A tleap script that builds the chain and sets N, CA, C and O, in Angstrom:
source leaprc.protein.ff14SB
mol = sequence {
  NMET ALA TYR ASP GLU ASP LEU ALA ASN ARG
  ILE ARG GLU LEU LEU ALA ASP GLU GLU GLY
  VAL THR GLU LYS LYS MET PHE GLY GLY LEU
  ALA PHE LEU LEU HIE GLY ASN MET ALA VAL
  ALA ALA SER ARG GLU GLY GLY ILE LEU VAL
  ARG SER ASP PRO LYS ASP PRO VAL PRO GLU
  GLY ALA GLU LEU ALA ILE MET ARG GLY ARG
  PRO MET ASP GLY TRP LEU ARG VAL GLY PRO
  GLY ARG LEU ARG THR ARG PRO GLN LEU VAL
  LYS TRP THR GLN VAL GLY PHE ASP TYR ALA
  ARG THR LEU SER PRO LYS CSER
}
set mol.1.N position { 35.980 -24.222 28.148 }
set mol.1.CA position { 36.623 -22.793 28.129 }
set mol.1.C position { 37.513 -22.466 26.813 }
set mol.1.O position { 38.598 -23.035 26.936 }
set mol.2.N position { 37.447 -21.901 25.858 }
set mol.2.CA position { 38.681 -21.594 24.810 }
set mol.2.C position { 39.686 -20.533 25.474 }
set mol.2.O position { 39.467 -19.744 26.393 }
set mol.3.N position { 40.753 -20.735 24.795 }
set mol.3.CA position { 41.445 -19.583 25.527 }
set mol.3.C position { 41.222 -18.247 24.708 }
set mol.3.O position { 40.499 -18.105 23.722 }
set mol.4.N position { 42.053 -17.241 25.380 }
set mol.4.CA position { 41.803 -15.983 24.808 }
set mol.4.C position { 41.937 -15.658 23.418 }
set mol.4.O position { 42.953 -16.318 23.200 }
set mol.5.N position { 41.778 -15.351 22.784 }
set mol.5.CA position { 42.326 -14.931 21.013 }
set mol.5.C position { 42.884 -13.880 21.458 }
set mol.5.O position { 44.113 -13.830 21.428 }
set mol.6.N position { 41.906 -12.454 22.134 }
set mol.6.CA position { 42.797 -11.151 21.927 }
set mol.6.C position { 43.961 -11.274 22.535 }
set mol.6.O position { 44.851 -10.478 22.239 }
set mol.7.N position { 44.167 -12.167 23.387 }
set mol.7.CA position { 45.789 -12.403 24.677 }
set mol.7.C position { 46.645 -12.856 23.590 }
set mol.7.O position { 47.686 -12.274 23.284 }
set mol.8.N position { 45.996 -14.384 22.736 }
set mol.8.CA position { 47.001 -15.229 21.519 }
set mol.8.C position { 47.454 -14.148 20.305 }
set mol.8.O position { 48.537 -14.221 19.724 }
set mol.9.N position { 46.493 -13.202 20.050 }
set mol.9.CA position { 46.317 -11.887 19.135 }
set mol.9.C position { 48.029 -10.976 19.417 }
set mol.9.O position { 49.064 -10.783 18.781 }
set mol.10.N position { 47.444 -10.632 20.798 }
set mol.10.CA position { 48.385 -10.401 21.524 }
set mol.10.C position { 50.370 -10.517 21.527 }
set mol.10.O position { 51.246 -9.737 21.151 }
set mol.11.N position { 50.390 -11.819 22.117 }
set mol.11.CA position { 51.386 -12.347 22.067 }
set mol.11.C position { 52.228 -12.622 20.412 }
set mol.11.O position { 53.276 -12.080 20.063 }
set mol.12.N position { 51.045 -14.037 19.250 }
set mol.12.CA position { 51.808 -13.001 18.204 }
set mol.12.C position { 52.241 -11.913 17.609 }
set mol.12.O position { 53.078 -12.058 16.718 }
set mol.13.N position { 51.706 -10.361 18.012 }
set mol.13.CA position { 52.001 -9.575 18.013 }
set mol.13.C position { 53.758 -8.990 18.132 }
set mol.13.O position { 54.504 -8.408 17.344 }
set mol.14.N position { 53.904 -9.509 19.568 }
set mol.14.CA position { 55.426 -9.921 20.327 }
set mol.14.C position { 56.650 -9.731 19.715 }
set mol.14.O position { 57.611 -8.967 19.623 }
set mol.15.N position { 55.769 -11.674 19.017 }
set mol.15.CA position { 56.552 -12.333 18.160 }
set mol.15.C position { 56.763 -12.610 16.390 }
set mol.15.O position { 57.067 -13.532 15.633 }
set mol.16.N position { 56.312 -10.890 16.319 }
set mol.16.CA position { 56.060 -11.149 14.930 }
set mol.16.C position { 57.318 -11.119 14.240 }
set mol.16.O position { 57.320 -11.505 13.071 }
set mol.17.N position { 58.818 -10.569 14.971 }
set mol.17.CA position { 59.565 -10.446 14.060 }
set mol.17.C position { 61.247 -11.428 14.905 }
set mol.17.O position { 62.386 -10.964 14.852 }
set mol.18.N position { 60.825 -12.915 15.653 }
set mol.18.CA position { 60.796 -13.838 15.946 }
set mol.18.C position { 61.701 -14.842 14.945 }
set mol.18.O position { 61.064 -14.874 13.893 }
set mol.19.N position { 62.427 -15.344 14.860 }
set mol.19.CA position { 62.606 -16.591 13.199 }
set mol.19.C position { 62.264 -17.691 14.697 }
set mol.19.O position { 62.524 -17.443 15.875 }
set mol.20.N position { 61.664 -18.819 14.157 }
set mol.20.CA position { 61.861 -19.594 14.697 }
set mol.20.C position { 60.618 -20.390 15.558 }
set mol.20.O position { 60.637 -21.463 16.161 }
set mol.21.N position { 59.234 -19.115 15.290 }
set mol.21.CA position { 58.374 -19.226 16.274 }
set mol.21.C position { 57.452 -19.974 15.533 }
set mol.21.O position { 57.265 -19.448 14.436 }
set mol.22.N position { 56.679 -21.193 15.739 }
set mol.22.CA position { 55.070 -21.890 15.256 }
set mol.22.C position { 54.683 -21.988 16.462 }
set mol.22.O position { 55.382 -21.855 17.467 }
set mol.23.N position { 53.257 -22.289 16.384 }
set mol.23.CA position { 52.095 -21.938 16.905 }
set mol.23.C position { 50.927 -23.513 16.951 }
set mol.23.O position { 50.360 -23.992 15.969 }
set mol.24.N position { 50.890 -23.753 17.624 }
set mol.24.CA position { 50.418 -25.216 17.787 }
set mol.24.C position { 49.102 -25.203 18.484 }
set mol.24.O position { 48.841 -24.002 18.561 }
set mol.25.N position { 48.162 -25.843 19.016 }
set mol.25.CA position { 46.947 -25.965 19.746 }
set mol.25.C position { 47.209 -27.117 20.516 }
set mol.25.O position { 47.071 -28.267 20.100 }
set mol.26.N position { 47.638 -26.751 21.793 }
set mol.26.CA position { 47.930 -28.043 23.036 }
set mol.26.C position { 46.886 -27.421 24.022 }
set mol.26.O position { 46.323 -26.328 23.971 }
set mol.27.N position { 46.768 -28.665 25.141 }
set mol.27.CA position { 45.837 -28.612 26.177 }
set mol.27.C position { 44.938 -27.538 25.780 }
set mol.27.O position { 45.003 -26.498 26.435 }
set mol.28.N position { 44.001 -27.625 24.691 }
set mol.28.CA position { 43.004 -26.835 24.719 }
set mol.28.C position { 43.287 -25.001 24.677 }
set mol.28.O position { 42.479 -24.092 24.872 }
set mol.29.N position { 44.402 -24.961 24.424 }
set mol.29.CA position { 45.373 -23.280 24.047 }
set mol.29.C position { 46.068 -23.648 22.878 }
set mol.29.O position { 46.212 -24.676 22.216 }
set mol.30.N position { 46.576 -22.112 22.824 }
set mol.30.CA position { 47.366 -22.073 21.610 }
set mol.30.C position { 49.221 -21.587 22.267 }
set mol.30.O position { 49.706 -20.716 22.989 }
set mol.31.N position { 49.727 -22.811 21.443 }
set mol.31.CA position { 50.848 -22.513 22.238 }
set mol.31.C position { 51.943 -21.981 21.502 }
set mol.31.O position { 51.808 -22.437 20.366 }
set mol.32.N position { 53.588 -20.809 21.565 }
set mol.32.CA position { 53.520 -20.771 20.951 }
set mol.32.C position { 55.261 -21.142 21.191 }
set mol.32.O position { 55.876 -21.097 22.256 }
set mol.33.N position { 55.823 -21.539 19.726 }
set mol.33.CA position { 56.687 -22.808 20.249 }
set mol.33.C position { 58.636 -22.136 19.378 }
set mol.33.O position { 58.857 -21.809 18.212 }
set mol.34.N position { 59.245 -22.165 20.130 }
set mol.34.CA position { 60.618 -21.709 19.848 }
set mol.34.C position { 61.276 -23.088 18.965 }
set mol.34.O position { 60.843 -24.186 19.313 }
set mol.35.N position { 62.023 -23.058 18.148 }
set mol.35.CA position { 62.162 -24.153 16.934 }
set mol.35.C position { 61.756 -25.573 18.248 }
set mol.35.O position { 62.367 -26.267 19.061 }
set mol.36.N position { 60.525 -25.395 17.814 }
set mol.36.CA position { 59.383 -27.128 18.388 }
set mol.36.C position { 59.427 -27.517 19.676 }
set mol.36.O position { 59.172 -28.668 20.032 }
set mol.37.N position { 60.001 -25.878 21.031 }
set mol.37.CA position { 59.976 -25.852 22.343 }
set mol.37.C position { 58.899 -25.199 22.411 }
set mol.37.O position { 58.814 -24.194 21.705 }
set mol.38.N position { 58.149 -25.451 22.984 }
set mol.38.CA position { 56.518 -24.557 23.911 }
set mol.38.C position { 57.636 -23.154 24.626 }
set mol.38.O position { 58.866 -23.200 24.614 }
set mol.39.N position { 57.058 -22.359 25.019 }
set mol.39.CA position { 57.766 -21.022 25.361 }
set mol.39.C position { 56.820 -20.860 26.076 }
set mol.39.O position { 57.135 -20.958 27.262 }
set mol.40.N position { 55.421 -20.580 25.844 }
set mol.40.CA position { 54.531 -19.966 26.383 }
set mol.40.C position { 52.976 -20.471 25.670 }
set mol.40.O position { 53.151 -21.218 24.707 }
set mol.41.N position { 52.128 -20.304 25.855 }
set mol.41.CA position { 50.828 -20.509 25.499 }
set mol.41.C position { 49.234 -19.848 26.320 }
set mol.41.O position { 49.032 -19.948 27.530 }
set mol.42.N position { 48.370 -19.270 25.444 }
set mol.42.CA position { 46.952 -18.707 25.885 }
set mol.42.C position { 46.857 -20.127 26.138 }
set mol.42.O position { 47.112 -21.044 25.357 }
set mol.43.N position { 46.411 -20.193 27.467 }
set mol.43.CA position { 45.957 -21.281 28.151 }
set mol.43.C position { 44.068 -21.098 28.209 }
set mol.43.O position { 43.508 -20.019 28.401 }
set mol.44.N position { 43.403 -22.333 28.009 }
set mol.44.CA position { 42.345 -22.172 28.813 }
set mol.44.C position { 41.399 -22.057 29.329 }
set mol.44.O position { 40.205 -21.825 29.142 }
set mol.45.N position { 42.640 -22.412 30.606 }
set mol.45.CA position { 41.644 -21.661 32.053 }
set mol.45.C position { 42.058 -20.188 32.051 }
set mol.45.O position { 41.522 -19.555 32.961 }
set mol.46.N position { 42.854 -19.495 31.281 }
set mol.46.CA position { 42.765 -18.025 31.188 }
set mol.46.C position { 44.261 -17.831 31.614 }
set mol.46.O position { 45.093 -18.610 32.079 }
set mol.47.N position { 44.297 -16.339 31.241 }
set mol.47.CA position { 46.276 -16.348 31.523 }
set mol.47.C position { 46.712 -17.375 30.661 }
set mol.47.O position { 46.075 -18.226 30.041 }
set mol.48.N position { 48.204 -17.080 30.756 }
set mol.48.CA position { 49.001 -17.575 29.889 }
set mol.48.C position { 49.605 -18.656 30.754 }
set mol.48.O position { 49.329 -18.564 31.950 }
set mol.49.N position { 50.447 -19.755 30.352 }
set mol.49.CA position { 51.608 -20.478 30.800 }
set mol.49.C position { 52.734 -20.618 30.328 }
set mol.49.O position { 52.790 -20.835 29.117 }
set mol.50.N position { 53.902 -20.548 31.043 }
set mol.50.CA position { 55.021 -20.061 30.153 }
set mol.50.C position { 55.905 -21.080 30.716 }
set mol.50.O position { 55.605 -21.463 31.846 }
set mol.51.N position { 57.055 -21.659 30.094 }
set mol.51.CA position { 58.168 -22.475 29.955 }
set mol.51.C position { 59.273 -21.695 30.807 }
set mol.51.O position { 59.474 -20.607 30.266 }
set mol.52.N position { 59.994 -21.852 31.853 }
set mol.52.CA position { 61.279 -21.942 32.986 }
set mol.52.C position { 62.207 -22.771 32.864 }
set mol.52.O position { 62.398 -23.742 32.132 }
set mol.53.N position { 62.733 -22.301 33.627 }
set mol.53.CA position { 64.024 -23.523 34.179 }
set mol.53.C position { 63.588 -24.056 35.960 }
set mol.53.O position { 63.740 -23.630 37.105 }
set mol.54.N position { 62.981 -25.235 35.257 }
set mol.54.CA position { 62.428 -26.394 36.771 }
set mol.54.C position { 63.471 -26.176 38.176 }
set mol.54.O position { 63.296 -26.829 39.206 }
set mol.55.N position { 64.814 -24.918 37.983 }
set mol.55.CA position { 65.586 -25.099 38.710 }
set mol.55.C position { 65.753 -23.644 39.616 }
set mol.55.O position { 66.684 -23.410 40.386 }
set mol.56.N position { 64.477 -22.640 39.283 }
set mol.56.CA position { 64.465 -21.475 39.238 }
set mol.56.C position { 62.947 -21.356 40.013 }
set mol.56.O position { 61.913 -21.746 39.471 }
set mol.57.N position { 63.002 -20.630 41.644 }
set mol.57.CA position { 61.702 -20.490 42.529 }
set mol.57.C position { 60.601 -19.785 41.459 }
set mol.57.O position { 60.837 -19.095 40.467 }
set mol.58.N position { 59.766 -20.064 41.829 }
set mol.58.CA position { 57.974 -19.620 41.513 }
set mol.58.C position { 58.546 -17.722 41.069 }
set mol.58.O position { 59.048 -17.064 41.980 }
set mol.59.N position { 58.446 -17.340 40.228 }
set mol.59.CA position { 58.760 -15.806 40.451 }
set mol.59.C position { 56.947 -15.086 41.195 }
set mol.59.O position { 55.820 -15.578 41.253 }
set mol.60.N position { 57.348 -14.187 41.486 }
set mol.60.CA position { 56.529 -13.377 42.222 }
set mol.60.C position { 55.163 -12.847 40.933 }
set mol.60.O position { 55.362 -11.842 40.250 }
set mol.61.N position { 53.964 -13.606 40.786 }
set mol.61.CA position { 53.143 -13.445 40.140 }
set mol.61.C position { 52.694 -13.921 38.633 }
set mol.61.O position { 52.218 -13.546 37.561 }
set mol.62.N position { 53.225 -15.065 39.396 }
set mol.62.CA position { 53.004 -16.311 38.804 }
set mol.62.C position { 52.561 -17.489 40.015 }
set mol.62.O position { 52.554 -17.300 41.232 }
set mol.63.N position { 52.116 -19.039 39.112 }
set mol.63.CA position { 52.378 -19.818 40.150 }
set mol.63.C position { 52.989 -20.785 39.480 }
set mol.63.O position { 53.486 -20.727 38.355 }
set mol.64.N position { 52.904 -22.104 40.572 }
set mol.64.CA position { 53.566 -22.920 39.613 }
set mol.64.C position { 51.780 -23.824 38.579 }
set mol.64.O position { 50.593 -23.835 38.906 }
set mol.65.N position { 52.380 -24.303 37.581 }
set mol.65.CA position { 51.162 -25.042 37.374 }
set mol.65.C position { 50.976 -26.286 37.470 }
set mol.65.O position { 51.843 -27.143 37.301 }
set mol.66.N position { 49.558 -26.516 37.813 }
set mol.66.CA position { 49.092 -28.162 38.110 }
set mol.66.C position { 48.417 -28.769 36.671 }
set mol.66.O position { 47.683 -28.105 35.939 }
set mol.67.N position { 48.641 -29.538 36.538 }
set mol.67.CA position { 48.348 -30.498 35.149 }
set mol.67.C position { 48.011 -32.175 35.773 }
set mol.67.O position { 48.678 -33.113 36.211 }
set mol.68.N position { 46.449 -31.849 35.483 }
set mol.68.CA position { 46.312 -32.882 36.155 }
set mol.68.C position { 46.222 -33.504 37.672 }
set mol.68.O position { 46.498 -34.663 37.984 }
set mol.69.N position { 45.787 -32.498 38.500 }
set mol.69.CA position { 46.402 -32.367 39.565 }
set mol.69.C position { 47.540 -32.569 40.205 }
set mol.69.O position { 47.675 -33.052 41.329 }
set mol.70.N position { 48.592 -32.089 39.272 }
set mol.70.CA position { 50.352 -32.609 39.989 }
set mol.70.C position { 50.804 -31.020 39.413 }
set mol.70.O position { 50.424 -30.416 38.410 }
set mol.71.N position { 51.846 -30.601 40.573 }
set mol.71.CA position { 52.678 -29.467 39.896 }
set mol.71.C position { 53.727 -29.678 39.163 }
set mol.71.O position { 54.512 -30.585 39.442 }
set mol.72.N position { 53.887 -28.923 38.182 }
set mol.72.CA position { 54.798 -29.367 37.046 }
set mol.72.C position { 55.595 -27.999 37.475 }
set mol.72.O position { 55.247 -26.827 37.619 }
set mol.73.N position { 56.965 -28.785 37.625 }
set mol.73.CA position { 58.223 -28.020 37.487 }
set mol.73.C position { 58.816 -27.198 36.171 }
set mol.73.O position { 59.406 -28.041 35.496 }
set mol.74.N position { 58.881 -26.226 35.691 }
set mol.74.CA position { 58.669 -25.762 34.871 }
set mol.74.C position { 58.544 -24.846 33.997 }
set mol.74.O position { 59.194 -24.078 33.288 }
set mol.75.N position { 56.842 -25.362 34.438 }
set mol.75.CA position { 56.303 -24.844 34.324 }
set mol.75.C position { 55.087 -23.444 34.724 }
set mol.75.O position { 54.313 -23.894 35.568 }
set mol.76.N position { 54.865 -22.543 34.513 }
set mol.76.CA position { 54.082 -21.427 35.510 }
set mol.76.C position { 52.873 -20.804 34.857 }
set mol.76.O position { 52.610 -20.515 33.690 }
set mol.77.N position { 51.981 -20.652 36.434 }
set mol.77.CA position { 50.460 -20.057 34.976 }
set mol.77.C position { 50.972 -18.801 35.934 }
set mol.77.O position { 51.443 -18.755 37.070 }
set mol.78.N position { 50.709 -17.981 35.108 }
set mol.78.CA position { 50.412 -16.310 34.946 }
set mol.78.C position { 48.553 -16.044 34.837 }
set mol.78.O position { 47.928 -16.659 33.973 }
set mol.79.N position { 48.023 -15.340 35.542 }
set mol.79.CA position { 46.230 -14.642 35.393 }
set mol.79.C position { 46.298 -14.136 34.486 }
set mol.79.O position { 47.376 -14.030 33.900 }
set mol.80.N position { 44.976 -13.542 33.942 }
set mol.80.CA position { 44.964 -12.638 33.396 }
set mol.80.C position { 45.047 -11.176 33.495 }
set mol.80.O position { 45.404 -10.339 32.666 }
set mol.81.N position { 44.525 -11.034 35.020 }
set mol.81.CA position { 45.425 -10.135 35.903 }
set mol.81.C position { 46.672 -8.930 35.764 }
set mol.81.O position { 46.720 -7.710 35.918 }
set mol.82.N position { 47.596 -9.965 35.400 }
set mol.82.CA position { 48.907 -9.675 35.449 }
set mol.82.C position { 49.210 -9.369 33.915 }
set mol.82.O position { 50.362 -9.074 33.598 }
set mol.83.N position { 48.412 -9.419 33.157 }
set mol.83.CA position { 48.433 -9.432 31.387 }
set mol.83.C position { 48.145 -8.692 30.997 }
set mol.83.O position { 48.719 -8.701 29.908 }
set mol.84.N position { 47.396 -7.616 31.065 }
set mol.84.CA position { 46.502 -6.181 31.574 }
set mol.84.C position { 47.679 -5.913 30.384 }
set mol.84.O position { 47.761 -6.514 29.313 }
set mol.85.N position { 48.435 -4.997 30.806 }
set mol.85.CA position { 49.716 -4.779 29.664 }
set mol.85.C position { 50.848 -5.019 28.947 }
set mol.85.O position { 51.542 -6.008 29.182 }
set mol.86.N position { 51.227 -3.894 27.740 }
set mol.86.CA position { 51.988 -4.561 27.111 }
set mol.86.C position { 53.633 -4.975 27.918 }
set mol.86.O position { 54.374 -5.863 27.495 }
set mol.87.N position { 53.913 -4.147 29.062 }
set mol.87.CA position { 55.142 -4.539 29.410 }
set mol.87.C position { 55.226 -5.604 30.484 }
set mol.87.O position { 56.286 -5.875 31.047 }
set mol.88.N position { 53.772 -6.354 30.817 }
set mol.88.CA position { 53.308 -6.951 31.481 }
set mol.88.C position { 53.814 -8.995 30.581 }
set mol.88.O position { 54.383 -10.024 30.944 }
set mol.89.N position { 53.011 -8.380 29.159 }
set mol.89.CA position { 53.190 -9.415 28.808 }
set mol.89.C position { 54.784 -9.960 27.837 }
set mol.89.O position { 55.367 -10.972 27.450 }
set mol.90.N position { 54.886 -8.427 27.837 }
set mol.90.CA position { 56.204 -9.072 27.550 }
set mol.90.C position { 57.375 -9.400 28.786 }
set mol.90.O position { 58.475 -9.948 28.722 }
set mol.91.N position { 56.880 -9.014 29.527 }
set mol.91.CA position { 57.826 -10.013 30.543 }
set mol.91.C position { 57.626 -11.473 30.829 }
set mol.91.O position { 58.452 -12.373 30.677 }
set mol.92.N position { 56.766 -11.533 31.135 }
set mol.92.CA position { 56.134 -12.728 30.813 }
set mol.92.C position { 56.348 -14.627 29.654 }
set mol.92.O position { 56.514 -15.845 29.720 }
set mol.93.N position { 56.059 -12.808 28.296 }
set mol.93.CA position { 56.760 -14.297 27.122 }
set mol.93.C position { 58.420 -14.491 27.061 }
set mol.93.O position { 58.952 -15.537 26.692 }
set mol.94.N position { 59.204 -13.188 27.527 }
set mol.94.CA position { 60.467 -13.239 27.758 }
set mol.94.C position { 60.733 -14.818 28.384 }
set mol.94.O position { 61.047 -15.861 27.811 }
set mol.95.N position { 60.482 -14.529 29.715 }
set mol.95.CA position { 60.870 -15.742 30.599 }
set mol.95.C position { 60.514 -16.914 29.408 }
set mol.95.O position { 61.398 -17.626 28.931 }
set mol.96.N position { 59.653 -16.967 29.164 }
set mol.96.CA position { 59.404 -18.030 28.132 }
set mol.96.C position { 59.930 -17.945 27.703 }
set mol.96.O position { 60.941 -18.407 28.232 }
set mol.97.N position { 60.216 -17.359 26.303 }
set mol.97.CA position { 60.915 -17.723 25.736 }
set mol.97.C position { 63.015 -17.449 25.550 }
set mol.97.O position { 63.809 -17.560 24.616 }
set mol.98.N position { 63.101 -17.136 26.761 }
set mol.98.CA position { 64.702 -17.097 27.072 }
set mol.98.C position { 64.767 -18.397 27.658 }
set mol.98.O position { 65.910 -18.477 28.107 }
set mol.99.N position { 64.190 -19.400 27.882 }
set mol.99.CA position { 64.162 -20.259 28.864 }
set mol.99.C position { 64.503 -21.528 27.112 }
set mol.99.O position { 65.475 -22.246 26.876 }
set mol.100.N position { 63.117 -21.264 26.200 }
set mol.100.CA position { 63.286 -21.954 25.017 }
set mol.100.C position { 64.446 -22.227 24.541 }
set mol.100.O position { 64.812 -23.215 23.903 }
set mol.101.N position { 65.347 -20.772 25.070 }
set mol.101.CA position { 66.842 -21.108 23.770 }
set mol.101.C position { 67.590 -21.227 24.360 }
set mol.101.O position { 68.643 -20.591 24.319 }
set mol.102.N position { 67.256 -22.217 25.226 }
set mol.102.CA position { 68.242 -22.677 26.466 }
set mol.102.C position { 68.192 -24.534 25.777 }
set mol.102.O position { 69.134 -25.326 25.801 }
set mol.103.N position { 66.758 -24.789 25.214 }
set mol.103.CA position { 66.913 -26.362 24.519 }
set mol.103.C position { 67.681 -26.128 23.270 }
set mol.103.O position { 68.073 -25.164 22.612 }
set mol.104.N position { 67.734 -27.698 23.215 }
set mol.104.CA position { 68.312 -28.317 21.244 }
set mol.104.C position { 66.613 -27.646 20.565 }
set mol.104.O position { 65.560 -27.328 21.117 }
set mol.105.N position { 66.917 -27.661 19.645 }
set mol.105.CA position { 65.328 -27.107 18.524 }
set mol.105.C position { 65.465 -29.050 18.374 }
set mol.105.O position { 66.335 -29.921 18.365 }
set mol.106.N position { 63.946 -28.907 18.277 }
set mol.106.CA position { 63.551 -30.569 18.000 }
set mol.106.C position { 63.440 -30.213 15.983 }
set mol.106.O position { 63.539 -29.192 15.303 }
set mol.107.N position { 63.207 -31.601 15.691 }
set mol.107.CA position { 63.276 -31.476 14.656 }
set mol.107.C position { 61.878 -31.740 14.104 }
set mol.107.O position { 61.667 -31.661 12.894 }
savepdb mol mol.pdb
quit
């Protein structure tokens, strides 16, 4: 399954004024990176992957991402049902970008 292009366009629209954002096809989806650090991605499994502080508990509305059968601390999966409205998408995109801002830029 390919990532949801409409969802990717909605994310792109939210990030239009954000400096240092690039896009990269990763994991079968489309990732949005801030200064080289992945923040969010439109997932091939539907919904988005969100980068988060691995020390924080998993927030309501998300679940810990499972990759290759292993839970991945610091990565959240948010299903498409929780991304229908602009405020919902803003909330989760903000989580990913807030955490990515704490990371050192990659060259």
